Structure formats: structure tokens, C-alpha cells
C-alpha positions in Angstrom: 11.7 11.5 16.8 13.6 8.6 18.5 15.4 5.9 16.6 12.6 3.5 17.6 10.0 5.8 16.2 11.9 6.4 13.0 12.3 2.7 12.3 8.7 2.1 13.2 7.6 4.8 10.8 9.8 3.4 8.0 8.4 -0.1 8.6 4.8 0.9 8.7 5.1 3.1 5.6 6.8 0.5 3.5 10.3 2.1 3.3 11.5 -1.0 5.1 9.4 -3.8 3.5 8.6 -7.2 5.0 11.7 -9.4 5.1 14.2 -6.5 5.1 17.4 -7.2 7.1 18.2 -4.6 9.7 21.8 -4.9 10.5 23.0 -3.1 13.7 26.3 -1.8 12.1 24.5 -0.4 9.0 21.7 1.2 11.1 24.3 2.7 13.5 26.2 4.2 10.6 23.1 5.5 8.9 21.7 7.2 12.0 25.0 8.3 13.5 24.7 6.4 16.8 26.4 3.5 18.5 25.2 -0.1 18.3 23.7 0.1 21.8 20.7 2.4 20.9 20.2 0.4 17.7 20.0 -2.8 19.7 17.6 -1.3 22.2 15.4 0.1 19.4 15.2 -3.3 17.7 14.3 -5.0 21.0 11.4 -2.6 21.4 10.2 -3.2 17.8 10.5 -7.0 18.5 8.3 -6.6 21.6 5.7 -5.0 19.3 6.1 -7.9 16.8 7.3 -5.7 14.0 10.7 -7.4 13.7 12.3 -10.6 14.6 15.7 -10.3 16.3 18.7 -12.0 14.9 21.1 -12.5 17.8 24.5 -10.7 17.3 23.5 -9.2 14.0 20.3 -7.2 14.1 16.7 -8.0 13.1 14.4 -8.7 10.2 11.1 -7.0 9.4 8.3 -9.5 10.0 7.1 -11.2 6.8 3.9 -13.2 7.1 2.7 -15.9 4.9 -0.7 -15.8 3.2 -2.2 -18.0 5.9 -0.6 -16.0 8.7 -1.9 -12.7 7.5 -5.4 -14.2 7.0 -5.2 -15.3 10.6 -4.4 -11.8 11.7 -7.4 -10.4 9.9 -9.6 -13.1 11.5 -8.5 -11.9 14.9 -9.1 -8.3 13.9 -12.6 -9.2 12.7 -13.4 -10.6 16.1 -11.9 -7.9 18.2 -12.8 -4.8 16.2 -16.4 -5.9 15.6 -16.9 -6.5 19.3 -15.2 -3.2 20.3 -17.2 -1.0 18.0 -20.4 -2.6 19.3 -19.5 -1.6 22.8 -18.4 1.9 21.7 -21.5 2.7 19.7 -23.6 2.1 22.7 -21.4 4.2 25.0 -20.5 7.1 22.7 -21.4 10.7 23.8 -21.9 13.8 21.6 -18.3 14.7 22.3 -17.2 11.3 21.1 -19.3 11.8 17.9 -17.6 15.1 17.3 -14.1 13.7 17.7 -14.8 10.8 15.4 -16.3 13.1 12.8 -13.2 15.3 12.9 -11.0 12.2 12.4 -13.2 11.0 9.6 -12.8 14.3 7.7 -9.1 14.4 8.4 -8.6 10.8 7.1 -10.7 11.8 4.0 -8.0 14.4 3.2 -5.1 12.0 3.9 -6.5 9.1 1.9 -4.4 7.9 -1.0 -1.4 9.9 0.2 1.8 8.7 2.0 0.9 8.1 5.6 -2.7 7.2 4.9 -2.4 4.3 7.3 -2.0 6.6 10.3 -5.0 8.6 9.4 -7.1 5.5 8.9 -6.1 4.3 12.3 -6.9 7.7 13.9 -10.4 7.4 12.6 -10.9 3.8 13.7 -9.4 4.5 17.1 -11.8 7.4 17.6 -14.7 5.0 16.9 -13.4 2.5 19.4 -12.4 4.9 22.2 -15.8 5.4 23.8 -15.8 1.7 24.9 -13.0 2.6 27.4 -11.3 -0.8 26.9 -7.6 0.0 26.7 -6.3 -3.6 26.6 -8.8 -4.5 23.9 -7.7 -1.4 21.9 -4.0 -2.3 22.4 -4.5 -5.7 21.0 -6.2 -4.3 17.9 -3.4 -1.7 17.5 -0.8 -4.4 17.4 -2.7 -6.5 14.8 -3.3 -3.4 12.7 0.4 -2.6 12.6 1.1 -6.1 11.4 -1.4 -5.6 8.6 0.1 -2.2 7.8 3.5 -3.6 7.2 2.1 -5.7 4.4 -0.5 -3.2 3.1 2.2 -0.5 2.5 3.7 -2.7 -0.2 0.6 -2.5 -2.4 -0.2 0.8 -4.1 -3.4 -0.9 -5.4 -5.0 -0.4 -2.1 -5.1 3.4 -2.8 -6.9 2.7 -6.1 -9.9 1.7 -4.0 -9.8 5.0 -2.0 -13.3 6.1 -2.9 -14.7 2.7 -1.8 -12.9 2.8 1.6 -14.1 6.4 2.3 -17.7 5.4 1.5 -17.3 2.5 3.9 -16.0 4.9 6.6 -18.9 7.3 6.2 -21.5 4.5 6.4 -19.8 3.0 9.5 -19.6 6.4 11.2 -23.3 7.2 10.4 -24.5 3.9 12.0 -22.1 4.3 15.0 -23.1 7.9 15.7 -26.8 6.9 15.6 -26.1 4.3 18.2 -26.9 1.4 15.8 -24.3 -0.9 17.3 -25.2 -4.0 15.4 -25.3 -2.2 12.0 -22.0 -0.5 12.7 -20.4 -3.8 13.6 -21.7 -5.5 10.5 -20.5 -2.6 8.2 -17.1 -2.7 9.9 -16.9 -6.5 9.4 -17.6 -6.2 5.7 -15.1 -3.3 5.4 -12.3 -5.4 7.0 -13.2 -8.5 5.0 -13.0 -6.5 1.8 -9.6 -5.1 2.8 -8.4 -8.6 3.7 -9.5 -10.1 0.4 -8.0 -7.2 -1.6 -4.6 -7.6 0.1 -4.4 -11.4 0.2 -5.3 -11.6 -3.5 -2.2 -9.5 -4.3 0.3 -11.4 -2.1 2.8 -13.7 -3.7 
């Protein structure tokens, strides 16, 4: 795993919470590298909007306000609802099988460390048949921003059964080609996650 990948994982799993200062000297010492690869890694993370670079020092993990995170969710609602609608109409039996595999895999990972990655694998499998890579890339970036904040709240895992039931219902409608129904279920799923998270932010 590269330094960039290591830091990304630590950010998305909450080991480096929002607002954490990432000093080049400290990171270099901790990972046994010079400051140059640390600087490069922070620049890559900044390009993905996971950190904000502090010139000459390092970076800080992005920390959004209540209003800013609400805006990110609003964008997700628009983009993900549209993409699943396209995907449901284009999905093949092979796509159905892949999404079902990811659904069962995410069921097993739910509530455990790293559950965010499994959740994304399932959603990405739902969206993939649309064959819209730019659309998908925008969603991935927005989801990462949400994941930074979601990792802080263990209470999200207390609703695991609810999220899994949502996933099954979304998959069923999607696999049956019910694009409008799938999009509506996904929209409600995202709204519930948004409301749950925002209610627990300072």
C-alpha cells in the first residue's frame, strides 16, 4: 500500500478525523520516509478534496460544517438518483449477478470496521451498468467526503438492519428494471442517512 493509500484509508475509516493536522515532519517520521513523498501524498489527497494543504507545513483533514455536508448530500441525491435510473434500464443478467454478490458481501461487512468500503462496492455495482465513468467519479468523490464524517459516528452502525433492508429493496427494484422505483428507494435511503448523520453533528 502506498503512502497515499495508507493516509486515504486512515482518513476514510476515521483514524484521522476531520480537522486533524497532518504535519509533514511527523508523517515522515511515522512512515519512515523523507518529506518529499509525504508532500506528494498530501497533494494527491488535496486533489481528491480529502485534505486542505497548509503551505510549508502539511495539511488538514477536511472538516465540513453542517450546511456544507448537507450540500454534499443534496448533490449526491441528484447524481445518484439519476445514475441508478440509467443503470436499472441498462443492466444485464451479468450485472445483476455482480450486484447481488456485492450486496451479500456488504451484508457480511456491515457494522464492522471498513463497512464504508463494502457499502460503496455495492452501490458502485448498481451504478456501473450505466457506463458513465465521469458521473460515477463525481459520486465517488462526494461519497468520500461523507465517509470522512460518517466514520466519526458509531451510531450509524446501530441502524445496520435498517440500511441492509434498504439495500435489499433497492436491489430488488433495480434488478427488475423498475428504474423509477429504484431511484425513489435510493433517494429515501440517502435522505435517511443524511438526516441521521446531520442530527449528530456538533
